[in-house]
N, CA, C and O atoms as a Tinker XYZ file with bonds, in Angstrom:
   468  protein
     1  N      0.838000   -1.171000    0.000000    73     2
     2  CA     0.000000    0.000000    0.000000    64     1     3
     3  C      0.887000    1.240000    0.000000    63     2     4     5
     4  O      1.871000    1.299000    0.738000    81     3
     5  N      0.552000    2.218000   -0.812000    73     3     6
     6  CA     1.316000    3.460000   -0.882000    64     5     7
     7  C      1.014000    4.350000    0.313000    63     6     8     9
     8  O     -0.106000    4.391000    0.822000    81     7
     9  N      2.052000    5.061000    0.743000    73     7    10
    10  CA     1.866000    6.019000    1.823000    64     9    11
    11  C      1.189000    7.270000    1.295000    63    10    12    13
    12  O      1.281000    7.595000    0.111000    81    11
    13  N      0.514000    7.959000    2.183000    73    11    14
    14  CA    -0.081000    9.251000    1.879000    64    13    15
    15  C      0.724000   10.297000    2.623000    63    14    16    17
    16  O      0.947000   10.166000    3.827000    81    15
    17  N      1.167000   11.346000    1.918000    73    15    18
    18  CA     1.845000   12.449000    2.592000    64    17    19
    19  C      1.109000   13.744000    2.288000    63    18    20    21
    20  O      0.431000   13.876000    1.269000    81    19
    21  N      1.261000   14.682000    3.189000    73    19    22
    22  CA     0.546000   15.953000    3.071000    64    21    23
    23  C      1.512000   17.097000    3.323000    63    22    24    25
    24  O      2.376000   17.022000    4.197000    81    23
    25  N      1.349000   18.163000    2.539000    73    23    26
    26  CA     2.136000   19.368000    2.791000    64    25    27
    27  C      1.302000   20.301000    3.651000    63    26    28    29
    28  O      0.113000   20.068000    3.867000    81    27
    29  N      1.928000   21.343000    4.132000    73    27    30
    30  CA     1.294000   22.284000    5.061000    64    29    31
    31  C     -0.080000   22.713000    4.568000    63    30    32    33
    32  O     -0.398000   22.638000    3.381000    81    31
    33  N     -0.855000   23.152000    5.496000    73    31    34
    34  CA    -2.187000   23.643000    5.185000    64    33    35
    35  C     -2.677000   24.482000    6.335000    63    34    36    37
    36  O     -1.926000   25.259000    6.926000    81    35
    37  N     -3.958000   24.315000    6.649000    73    35    38
    38  CA    -4.525000   25.016000    7.792000    64    37    39
    39  C     -5.438000   24.046000    8.536000    63    38    40    41
    40  O     -5.329000   22.833000    8.357000    81    39
    41  N     -6.319000   24.559000    9.352000    73    39    42
    42  CA    -7.175000   23.678000   10.150000    64    41    43
    43  C     -8.255000   22.988000    9.328000    63    42    44    45
    44  O     -8.914000   22.076000    9.826000    81    43
    45  N     -8.452000   23.408000    8.074000    73    43    46
    46  CA    -9.490000   22.814000    7.231000    64    45    47
    47  C     -8.954000   21.887000    6.151000    63    46    48    49
    48  O     -9.666000   20.988000    5.704000    81    47
    49  N     -7.698000   22.090000    5.720000    73    47    50
    50  CA    -7.208000   21.335000    4.571000    64    49    51
    51  C     -5.688000   21.335000    4.497000    63    50    52    53
    52  O     -5.015000   22.151000    5.127000    81    51
    53  N     -5.164000   20.398000    3.713000    73    51    54
    54  CA    -3.744000   20.383000    3.347000    64    53    55
    55  C     -3.600000   21.154000    2.045000    63    54    56    57
    56  O     -4.520000   21.169000    1.227000    81    55
    57  N     -2.443000   21.800000    1.847000    73    55    58
    58  CA    -2.269000   22.487000    0.566000    64    57    59
    59  C     -2.065000   21.485000   -0.559000    63    58    60    61
    60  O     -2.398000   21.770000   -1.709000    81    59
    61  N     -1.513000   20.301000   -0.236000    73    59    62
    62  CA    -1.358000   19.223000   -1.212000    64    61    63
    63  C     -1.359000   17.885000   -0.494000    63    62    64    65
    64  O     -0.882000   17.762000    0.634000    81    63
    65  N     -1.903000   16.894000   -1.171000    73    63    66
    66  CA    -1.876000   15.516000   -0.694000    64    65    67
    67  C     -1.208000   14.695000   -1.787000    63    66    68    69
    68  O     -1.613000   14.746000   -2.948000    81    67
    69  N     -0.177000   13.935000   -1.409000    73    67    70
    70  CA     0.565000   13.125000   -2.379000    64    69    71
    71  C      0.271000   11.661000   -2.101000    63    70    72    73
    72  O      0.460000   11.172000   -0.987000    81    71
    73  N     -0.199000   10.965000   -3.144000    73    71    74
    74  CA    -0.536000    9.556000   -3.006000    64    73    75
    75  C     -0.248000    8.842000   -4.324000    63    74    76    77
    76  O     -0.664000    9.288000   -5.394000    81    75
    77  N      0.460000    7.746000   -4.228000    73    75    78
    78  CA     0.698000    6.888000   -5.385000    64    77    79
    79  C      1.289000    7.654000   -6.578000    63    78    80    81
    80  O      0.916000    7.422000   -7.727000    81    79
    81  N      2.216000    8.567000   -6.279000    73    79    82
    82  CA     2.903000    9.308000   -7.334000    64    81    83
    83  C      2.133000   10.470000   -7.921000    63    82    84    85
    84  O      2.536000   11.025000   -8.943000    81    83
    85  N      1.023000   10.851000   -7.289000    73    83    86
    86  CA     0.212000   11.973000   -7.769000    64    85    87
    87  C      0.072000   12.998000   -6.649000    63    86    88    89
    88  O     -0.203000   12.645000   -5.502000    81    87
    89  N      0.266000   14.275000   -6.994000    73    87    90
    90  CA     0.052000   15.374000   -6.049000    64    89    91
    91  C     -1.279000   16.038000   -6.381000    63    90    92    93
    92  O     -1.500000   16.507000   -7.498000    81    91
    93  N     -2.151000   16.065000   -5.392000    73    91    94
    94  CA    -3.465000   16.688000   -5.517000    64    93    95
    95  C     -3.412000   18.012000   -4.755000    63    94    96    97
    96  O     -3.313000   18.008000   -3.528000    81    95
    97  N     -3.474000   19.128000   -5.450000    73    95    98
    98  CA    -3.361000   20.431000   -4.812000    64    97    99
    99  C     -4.735000   21.003000   -4.504000    63    98   100   101
   100  O     -5.682000   20.830000   -5.272000    81    99
   101  N     -4.832000   21.684000   -3.373000    73    99   102
   102  CA    -6.061000   22.398000   -3.025000    64   101   103
   103  C     -6.219000   23.598000   -3.947000    63   102   104   105
   104  O     -5.277000   24.005000   -4.627000    81   103
   105  N     -7.407000   24.147000   -3.957000    73   103   106
   106  CA    -7.628000   25.374000   -4.723000    64   105   107
   107  C     -6.786000   26.503000   -4.159000    63   106   108   109
   108  O     -6.642000   26.641000   -2.944000    81   107
   109  N     -6.234000   27.307000   -5.053000    73   107   110
   110  CA    -5.372000   28.418000   -4.653000    64   109   111
   111  C     -5.991000   29.725000   -5.126000    63   110   112   113
   112  O     -6.382000   29.869000   -6.284000    81   111
   113  N     -6.067000   30.677000   -4.193000    73   111   114
   114  CA    -6.589000   32.012000   -4.451000    64   113   115
   115  C     -5.456000   33.026000   -4.392000    63   114   116   117
   116  O     -4.396000   32.758000   -3.826000    81   115
   117  N     -5.688000   34.173000   -4.973000    73   115   118
   118  CA    -4.682000   35.232000   -4.961000    64   117   119
   119  C     -4.652000   35.939000   -3.606000    63   118   120   121
   120  O     -5.687000   36.111000   -2.961000    81   119
   121  N     -3.471000   36.340000   -3.189000    73   119   122
   122  CA    -3.354000   37.186000   -2.002000    64   121   123
   123  C     -3.315000   38.657000   -2.404000    63   122   124   125
   124  O     -3.374000   39.534000   -1.541000    81   123
   125  N     -3.217000   38.940000   -3.713000    73   123   126
   126  CA    -3.299000   40.299000   -4.254000    64   125   127
   127  C     -4.700000   40.447000   -4.823000    63   126   128   129
   128  O     -4.989000   39.921000   -5.898000    81   127
   129  N     -5.565000   41.150000   -4.124000    73   127   130
   130  CA    -6.967000   41.228000   -4.519000    64   129   131
   131  C     -7.282000   42.477000   -5.329000    63   130   132   133
   132  O     -8.339000   43.086000   -5.162000    81   131
   133  N     -6.356000   42.856000   -6.208000    73   131   134
   134  CA    -6.643000   43.960000   -7.121000    64   133   135
   135  C     -7.757000   43.519000   -8.069000    63   134   136   137
   136  O     -8.109000   42.341000   -8.125000    81   135
   137  N     -8.296000   44.463000   -8.800000    73   135   138
   138  CA    -9.382000   44.143000   -9.736000    64   137   139
   139  C     -8.883000   43.591000  -11.054000    63   138   140   141
   140  O     -9.680000   43.425000  -11.977000    81   139
   141  N     -7.615000   43.302000  -11.183000    73   139   142
   142  CA    -7.015000   42.878000  -12.439000    64   141   143
   143  C     -6.863000   41.360000  -12.465000    63   142   144   145
   144  O     -6.148000   40.794000  -11.638000    81   143
   145  N     -7.528000   40.702000  -13.407000    73   143   146
   146  CA    -7.451000   39.243000  -13.506000    64   145   147
   147  C     -6.023000   38.796000  -13.786000    63   146   148   149
   148  O     -5.614000   37.736000  -13.312000    81   147
   149  N     -5.262000   39.566000  -14.536000    73   147   150
   150  CA    -3.901000   39.151000  -14.852000    64   149   151
   151  C     -3.011000   39.179000  -13.614000    63   150   152   153
   152  O     -2.188000   38.282000  -13.428000    81   151
   153  N     -3.160000   40.176000  -12.780000    73   151   154
   154  CA    -2.376000   40.241000  -11.538000    64   153   155
   155  C     -2.753000   39.075000  -10.633000    63   154   156   157
   156  O     -1.879000   38.403000  -10.086000    81   155
   157  N     -4.062000   38.832000  -10.475000    73   155   158
   158  CA    -4.480000   37.723000   -9.621000    64   157   159
   159  C     -4.022000   36.384000  -10.190000    63   158   160   161
   160  O     -3.601000   35.511000   -9.431000    81   159
   161  N     -4.095000   36.204000  -11.505000    73   159   162
   162  CA    -3.665000   34.939000  -12.110000    64   161   163
   163  C     -2.171000   34.724000  -11.900000    63   162   164   165
   164  O     -1.756000   33.621000  -11.545000    81   163
   165  N     -1.358000   35.751000  -12.112000    73   163   166
   166  CA     0.091000   35.633000  -11.886000    64   165   167
   167  C      0.379000   35.271000  -10.433000    63   166   168   169
   168  O      1.252000   34.447000  -10.161000    81   167
   169  N     -0.344000   35.878000   -9.503000    73   167   170
   170  CA    -0.137000   35.597000   -8.090000    64   169   171
   171  C     -0.481000   34.147000   -7.774000    63   170   172   173
   172  O      0.271000   33.467000   -7.076000    81   171
   173  N     -1.610000   33.673000   -8.284000    73   171   174
   174  CA    -2.020000   32.285000   -8.043000    64   173   175
   175  C     -1.009000   31.315000   -8.643000    63   174   176   177
   176  O     -0.632000   30.345000   -7.986000    81   175
   177  N     -0.565000   31.551000   -9.863000    73   175   178
   178  CA     0.381000   30.644000  -10.516000    64   177   179
   179  C      1.728000   30.636000   -9.787000    63   178   180   181
   180  O      2.375000   29.592000   -9.707000    81   179
   181  N      2.154000   31.770000   -9.263000    73   179   182
   182  CA     3.381000   31.808000   -8.460000    64   181   183
   183  C      3.247000   30.963000   -7.207000    63   182   184   185
   184  O      4.168000   30.230000   -6.846000    81   183
   185  N      2.096000   31.062000   -6.537000    73   183   186
   186  CA     1.849000   30.224000   -5.358000    64   185   187
   187  C      1.833000   28.749000   -5.735000    63   186   188   189
   188  O      2.375000   27.916000   -5.008000    81   187
   189  N      1.211000   28.419000   -6.875000    73   187   190
   190  CA     1.156000   27.024000   -7.312000    64   189   191
   191  C      2.552000   26.486000   -7.605000    63   190   192   193
   192  O      2.838000   25.330000   -7.293000    81   191
   193  N      3.429000   27.298000   -8.197000    73   191   194
   194  CA     4.818000   26.869000   -8.411000    64   193   195
   195  C      5.465000   26.465000   -7.088000    63   194   196   197
   196  O      6.156000   25.450000   -7.014000    81   195
   197  N      5.239000   27.263000   -6.045000    73   195   198
   198  CA     5.819000   26.971000   -4.732000    64   197   199
   199  C      5.229000   25.694000   -4.131000    63   198   200   201
   200  O      5.963000   24.881000   -3.569000    81   199
   201  N      3.936000   25.514000   -4.244000    73   199   202
   202  CA     3.292000   24.314000   -3.687000    64   201   203
   203  C      3.741000   23.076000   -4.452000    63   202   204   205
   204  O      4.024000   22.043000   -3.845000    81   203
   205  N      3.811000   23.167000   -5.772000    73   203   206
   206  CA     4.303000   22.041000   -6.574000    64   205   207
   207  C      5.711000   21.654000   -6.136000    63   206   208   209
   208  O      6.015000   20.469000   -6.001000    81   207
   209  N      6.566000   22.643000   -5.915000    73   207   210
   210  CA     7.948000   22.363000   -5.482000    64   209   211
   211  C      7.951000   21.666000   -4.122000    63   210   212   213
   212  O      8.701000   20.709000   -3.926000    81   211
   213  N      7.138000   22.121000   -3.192000    73   211   214
   214  CA     7.065000   21.472000   -1.877000    64   213   215
   215  C      6.548000   20.036000   -1.994000    63   214   216   217
   216  O      6.882000   19.181000   -1.173000    81   215
   217  N      5.739000   19.782000   -3.011000    73   215   218
   218  CA     5.210000   18.432000   -3.227000    64   217   219
   219  C      6.181000   17.562000   -4.027000    63   218   220   221
   220  O      5.915000   16.380000   -4.245000    81   219
   221  N      7.309000   18.139000   -4.467000    73   219   222
   222  CA     8.321000   17.368000   -5.190000    64   221   223
   223  C      8.075000   17.260000   -6.682000    63   222   224   225
   224  O      8.498000   16.292000   -7.313000    81   223
   225  N      7.392000   18.247000   -7.253000    73   223   226
   226  CA     7.102000   18.222000   -8.683000    64   225   227
   227  C      7.121000   19.645000   -9.235000    63   226   228   229
   228  O      7.527000   20.572000   -8.534000    81   227
   229  N      6.693000   19.826000  -10.464000    73   227   230
   230  CA     6.637000   21.163000  -11.061000    64   229   231
   231  C      5.616000   21.179000  -12.197000    63   230   232   233
   232  O      4.985000   20.166000  -12.500000    81   231
   233  N      5.467000   22.352000  -12.819000    73   231   234
   234  CA     4.428000   22.529000  -13.841000    64   233   235
   235  C      4.657000   21.711000  -15.107000    63   234   236   237
   236  O      3.747000   21.603000  -15.929000    81   235
   237  N      5.826000   21.139000  -15.287000    73   235   238
   238  CA     6.053000   20.282000  -16.464000    64   237   239
   239  C      5.377000   18.926000  -16.307000    63   238   240   241
   240  O      5.296000   18.159000  -17.266000    81   239
   241  N      4.885000   18.623000  -15.091000    73   239   242
   242  CA     4.301000   17.307000  -14.806000    64   241   243
   243  C      2.811000   17.384000  -14.475000    63   242   244   245
   244  O      2.255000   16.488000  -13.840000    81   243
   245  N      2.174000   18.476000  -14.918000    73   243   246
   246  CA     0.751000   18.658000  -14.644000    64   245   247
   247  C     -0.086000   17.604000  -15.351000    63   246   248   249
   248  O      0.207000   17.213000  -16.481000    81   247
   249  N     -1.124000   17.154000  -14.675000    73   247   250
   250  CA    -2.077000   16.209000  -15.248000    64   249   251
   251  C     -3.413000   16.890000  -15.544000    63   250   252   253
   252  O     -3.948000   16.774000  -16.647000    81   251
   253  N     -3.944000   17.598000  -14.553000    73   251   254
   254  CA    -5.215000   18.292000  -14.736000    64   253   255
   255  C     -5.163000   19.672000  -14.099000    63   254   256   257
   256  O     -4.386000   19.933000  -13.180000    81   255
   257  N     -6.020000   20.548000  -14.620000    73   255   258
   258  CA    -6.200000   21.883000  -14.047000    64   257   259
   259  C     -7.684000   22.221000  -14.085000    63   258   260   261
   260  O     -8.360000   22.012000  -15.093000    81   259
   261  N     -8.172000   22.743000  -12.976000    73   259   262
   262  CA    -9.521000   23.299000  -12.910000    64   261   263
   263  C     -9.350000   24.777000  -12.602000    63   262   264   265
   264  O     -8.745000   25.147000  -11.595000    81   263
   265  N     -9.883000   25.610000  -13.467000    73   263   266
   266  CA    -9.772000   27.055000  -13.284000    64   265   267
   267  C    -11.175000   27.603000  -13.096000    63   266   268   269
   268  O    -12.053000   27.418000  -13.939000    81   267
   269  N    -11.367000   28.279000  -11.979000    73   267   270
   270  CA   -12.666000   28.854000  -11.666000    64   269   271
   271  C    -12.557000   30.371000  -11.719000    63   270   272   273
   272  O    -11.717000   30.957000  -11.036000    81   271
   273  N    -13.384000   31.001000  -12.509000    73   271   274
   274  CA   -13.387000   32.451000  -12.671000    64   273   275
   275  C    -14.673000   33.057000  -12.125000    63   274   276   277
   276  O    -15.746000   32.464000  -12.237000    81   275
   277  N    -14.560000   34.229000  -11.539000    73   275   278
   278  CA   -15.740000   34.953000  -11.050000    64   277   279
   279  C    -16.601000   35.402000  -12.221000    63   278   280   281
   280  O    -17.828000   35.318000  -12.158000    81   279
   281  N    -15.968000   35.877000  -13.288000    73   279   282
   282  CA   -16.695000   36.377000  -14.458000    64   281   283
   283  C    -15.993000   35.877000  -15.718000    63   282   284   285
   284  O    -15.030000   36.493000  -16.175000    81   283
   285  N    -16.460000   34.779000  -16.276000    73   283   286
   286  CA   -15.779000   34.155000  -17.401000    64   285   287
   287  C    -15.819000   35.028000  -18.657000    63   286   288   289
   288  O    -14.860000   35.041000  -19.428000    81   287
   289  N    -16.914000   35.755000  -18.868000    73   287   290
   290  CA   -17.008000   36.615000  -20.058000    64   289   291
   291  C    -15.955000   37.716000  -20.022000    63   290   292   293
   292  O    -15.318000   38.005000  -21.035000    81   291
   293  N    -15.775000   38.324000  -18.867000    73   291   294
   294  CA   -14.828000   39.429000  -18.730000    64   293   295
   295  C    -13.386000   38.961000  -18.618000    63   294   296   297
   296  O    -12.492000   39.619000  -19.149000    81   295
   297  N    -13.129000   37.825000  -17.932000    73   295   298
   298  CA   -11.775000   37.489000  -17.510000    64   297   299
   299  C    -11.109000   36.328000  -18.242000    63   298   300   301
   300  O     -9.920000   36.085000  -18.038000    81   299
   301  N    -11.836000   35.610000  -19.081000    73   299   302
   302  CA   -11.273000   34.425000  -19.729000    64   301   303
   303  C    -10.040000   34.756000  -20.575000    63   302   304   305
   304  O     -9.019000   34.079000  -20.458000    81   303
   305  N    -10.116000   35.764000  -21.405000    73   303   306
   306  CA    -8.988000   36.107000  -22.289000    64   305   307
   307  C     -7.773000   36.564000  -21.487000    63   306   308   309
   308  O     -6.655000   36.134000  -21.768000    81   307
   309  N     -7.973000   37.422000  -20.500000    73   307   310
   310  CA    -6.856000   37.908000  -19.686000    64   309   311
   311  C     -6.188000   36.806000  -18.891000    63   310   312   313
   312  O     -4.962000   36.760000  -18.785000    81   311
   313  N     -7.003000   35.912000  -18.329000    73   311   314
   314  CA    -6.446000   34.765000  -17.605000    64   313   315
   315  C     -5.646000   33.886000  -18.547000    63   314   316   317
   316  O     -4.536000   33.469000  -18.217000    81   315
   317  N     -6.208000   33.597000  -19.737000    73   315   318
   318  CA    -5.522000   32.730000  -20.690000    64   317   319
   319  C     -4.194000   33.308000  -21.153000    63   318   320   321
   320  O     -3.245000   32.558000  -21.381000    81   319
   321  N     -4.110000   34.610000  -21.294000    73   319   322
   322  CA    -2.849000   35.245000  -21.694000    64   321   323
   323  C     -1.749000   34.938000  -20.676000    63   322   324   325
   324  O     -0.625000   34.603000  -21.051000    81   323
   325  N     -2.075000   35.053000  -19.402000    73   323   326
   326  CA    -1.100000   34.759000  -18.345000    64   325   327
   327  C     -0.822000   33.256000  -18.297000    63   326   328   329
   328  O      0.333000   32.845000  -18.188000    81   327
   329  N     -1.871000   32.434000  -18.377000    73   327   330
   330  CA    -1.724000   30.972000  -18.337000    64   329   331
   331  C     -0.780000   30.495000  -19.433000    63   330   332   333
   332  O      0.123000   29.700000  -19.169000    81   331
   333  N     -0.976000   30.968000  -20.653000    73   331   334
   334  CA    -0.162000   30.526000  -21.797000    64   333   335
   335  C      1.306000   30.863000  -21.582000    63   334   336   337
   336  O      2.184000   30.082000  -21.950000    81   335
   337  N      1.579000   32.018000  -20.989000    73   335   338
   338  CA     2.968000   32.399000  -20.715000    64   337   339
   339  C      3.583000   31.605000  -19.576000    63   338   340   341
   340  O      4.806000   31.486000  -19.500000    81   339
   341  N      2.754000   31.055000  -18.684000    73   339   342
   342  CA     3.239000   30.283000  -17.535000    64   341   343
   343  C      3.371000   28.799000  -17.853000    63   342   344   345
   344  O      4.372000   28.180000  -17.493000    81   343
   345  N      2.402000   28.235000  -18.506000    73   343   346
   346  CA     2.333000   26.786000  -18.718000    64   345   347
   347  C      3.452000   26.293000  -19.635000    63   346   348   349
   348  O      3.888000   26.995000  -20.547000    81   347
   349  N      3.904000   25.067000  -19.368000    73   347   350
   350  CA     4.904000   24.430000  -20.212000    64   349   351
   351  C      4.203000   23.918000  -21.473000    63   350   352   353
   352  O      3.298000   23.090000  -21.368000    81   351
   353  N      4.596000   24.386000  -22.658000    73   351   354
   354  CA     3.885000   23.981000  -23.879000    64   353   355
   355  C      3.983000   22.491000  -24.175000    63   354   356   357
   356  O      3.188000   21.964000  -24.953000    81   355
   357  N      4.948000   21.802000  -23.566000    73   355   358
   358  CA     5.104000   20.359000  -23.789000    64   357   359
   359  C      4.511000   19.541000  -22.642000    63   358   360   361
   360  O      4.593000   18.313000  -22.649000    81   359
   361  N      3.919000   20.212000  -21.668000    73   359   362
   362  CA     3.358000   19.516000  -20.519000    64   361   363
   363  C      1.993000   20.064000  -20.128000    63   362   364   365
   364  O      1.664000   20.153000  -18.945000    81   363
   365  N      1.203000   20.431000  -21.128000    73   363   366
   366  CA    -0.109000   21.016000  -20.837000    64   365   367
   367  C     -1.047000   19.981000  -20.228000    63   366   368   369
   368  O     -1.114000   18.847000  -20.701000    81   367
   369  N     -1.770000   20.367000  -19.181000    73   367   370
   370  CA    -2.694000   19.437000  -18.525000    64   369   371
   371  C     -4.032000   19.380000  -19.265000    63   370   372   373
   372  O     -4.340000   20.242000  -20.087000    81   371
   373  N     -4.811000   18.358000  -18.957000    73   371   374
   374  CA    -6.230000   18.402000  -19.300000    64   373   375
   375  C     -6.801000   19.523000  -18.429000    63   374   376   377
   376  O     -6.450000   19.635000  -17.254000    81   375
   377  N     -7.686000   20.358000  -19.004000    73   375   378
   378  CA    -8.102000   21.557000  -18.279000    64   377   379
   379  C     -9.581000   21.826000  -18.452000    63   378   380   381
   380  O    -10.152000   21.584000  -19.515000    81   379
   381  N    -10.192000   22.329000  -17.396000    73   379   382
   382  CA   -11.569000   22.809000  -17.442000    64   381   383
   383  C    -11.599000   24.202000  -16.826000    63   382   384   385
   384  O    -10.919000   24.463000  -15.833000    81   383
   385  N    -12.382000   25.088000  -17.412000    73   383   386
   386  CA   -12.536000   26.441000  -16.892000    64   385   387
   387  C    -14.026000   26.731000  -16.786000    63   386   388   389
   388  O    -14.789000   26.464000  -17.715000    81   387
   389  N    -14.430000   27.275000  -15.656000    73   387   390
   390  CA   -15.836000   27.602000  -15.467000    64   389   391
   391  C    -16.012000   28.846000  -14.637000    63   390   392   393
   392  O    -15.071000   29.350000  -14.024000    81   391
   393  N    -17.244000   29.333000  -14.630000    73   391   394
   394  CA   -17.600000   30.494000  -13.827000    64   393   395
   395  C    -18.274000   30.000000  -12.554000    63   394   396   397
   396  O    -19.173000   29.160000  -12.600000    81   395
   397  N    -17.830000   30.533000  -11.416000    73   395   398
   398  CA   -18.398000   30.120000  -10.128000    64   397   399
   399  C    -18.622000   31.334000   -9.230000    63   398   400   401
   400  O    -18.037000   32.398000   -9.434000    81   399
   401  N    -19.472000   31.148000   -8.246000    73   399   402
   402  CA   -19.653000   32.135000   -7.199000    64   401   403
   403  C    -18.490000   31.958000   -6.225000    63   402   404   405
   404  O    -18.387000   30.919000   -5.573000    81   403
   405  N    -17.624000   32.947000   -6.120000    73   403   406
   406  CA   -16.430000   32.850000   -5.290000    64   405   407
   407  C    -16.770000   33.085000   -3.813000    63   406   408   409
   408  O    -17.826000   33.627000   -3.486000    81   407
   409  N    -15.864000   32.670000   -2.937000    73   407   410
   410  CA   -16.063000   32.804000   -1.494000    64   409   411
   411  C    -16.111000   34.265000   -1.059000    63   410   412   413
   412  O    -16.726000   34.594000   -0.044000    81   411
   413  N    -15.467000   35.133000   -1.820000    73   411   414
   414  CA   -15.476000   36.571000   -1.547000    64   413   415
   415  C    -15.587000   37.291000   -2.890000    63   414   416   417
   416  O    -15.034000   36.813000   -3.881000    81   415
   417  N    -16.275000   38.408000   -2.951000    73   415   418
   418  CA   -16.396000   39.130000   -4.228000    64   417   419
   419  C    -15.070000   39.684000   -4.744000    63   418   420   421
   420  O    -14.974000   40.065000   -5.911000    81   419
   421  N    -14.036000   39.733000   -3.882000    73   419   422
   422  CA   -12.731000   40.240000   -4.306000    64   421   423
   423  C    -11.910000   39.203000   -5.074000    63   422   424   425
   424  O    -10.988000   39.564000   -5.805000    81   423
   425  N    -12.236000   37.924000   -4.917000    73   423   426
   426  CA   -11.512000   36.872000   -5.630000    64   425   427
   427  C    -12.017000   36.776000   -7.055000    63   426   428   429
   428  O    -13.221000   36.675000   -7.291000    81   427
   429  N    -11.083000   36.807000   -8.017000    73   427   430
   430  CA   -11.443000   36.697000   -9.424000    64   429   431
   431  C    -11.146000   35.322000   -9.996000    63   430   432   433
   432  O    -11.713000   34.941000  -11.019000    81   431
   433  N    -10.249000   34.561000   -9.336000    73   431   434
   434  CA    -9.807000   33.278000   -9.878000    64   433   435
   435  C     -9.396000   32.335000   -8.751000    63   434   436   437
   436  O     -8.881000   32.759000   -7.716000    81   435
   437  N     -9.637000   31.054000   -8.977000    73   435   438
   438  CA    -9.115000   29.993000   -8.122000    64   437   439
   439  C     -8.690000   28.857000   -9.048000    63   438   440   441
   440  O     -9.398000   28.525000   -9.999000    81   439
   441  N     -7.535000   28.266000   -8.765000    73   439   442
   442  CA    -7.013000   27.187000   -9.601000    64   441   443
   443  C     -6.714000   25.973000   -8.731000    63   442   444   445
   444  O     -6.146000   26.090000   -7.645000    81   443
   445  N     -7.112000   24.796000   -9.235000    73   443   446
   446  CA    -6.838000   23.493000   -8.607000    64   445   447
   447  C     -6.025000   22.677000   -9.605000    63   446   448   449
   448  O     -6.400000   22.585000  -10.774000    81   447
   449  N     -4.912000   22.081000   -9.161000    73   447   450
   450  CA    -4.063000   21.267000  -10.034000    64   449   451
   451  C     -3.861000   19.864000   -9.478000    63   450   452   453
   452  O     -3.955000   19.642000   -8.271000    81   451
   453  N     -3.581000   18.914000  -10.378000    73   451   454
   454  CA    -3.006000   17.635000  -10.016000    64   453   455
   455  C     -1.757000   17.457000  -10.876000    63   454   456   457
   456  O     -1.710000   17.904000  -12.022000    81   455
   457  N     -0.757000   16.804000  -10.313000    73   455   458
   458  CA     0.497000   16.628000  -11.034000    64   457   459
   459  C      1.146000   15.299000  -10.651000    63   458   460   461
   460  O      0.986000   14.815000   -9.531000    81   459
   461  N      1.870000   14.726000  -11.590000    73   459   462
   462  CA     2.680000   13.550000  -11.285000    64   461   463
   463  C      3.891000   14.003000  -10.473000    63   462   464   465
   464  O      4.439000   15.082000  -10.698000    81   463
   465  N      4.295000   13.161000   -9.526000    73   463   466
   466  CA     5.467000   13.467000   -8.694000    64   465   467
   467  C      6.666000   12.765000   -9.269000    63   466   468
   468  O      7.766000   12.880000   -8.729000    81   467
């Protein structure tokens, strides 16, 4: 049986759970709550790089991505511009993007990733 390991989190969740060679990351929100989707997306992707590293992997090993936007009509193009510049063109994950009601009106984006370790 494979061991389960967890990286730091808080009282509700782990930031990542690693099992059987797969890292399952929690949703990540921006700590910069400006009204700019590109700033928030860059902030989230920077945090994800750090979490992936703590889990022993990186963006070249992504398997799936779920991207949740507050306003898909307004923010899809701006988010994609930042995503394309960040993502490894030879390691693109299967991806879904949708519009959701965010936990706070200041959040414009949340991203959930899974990656091979």
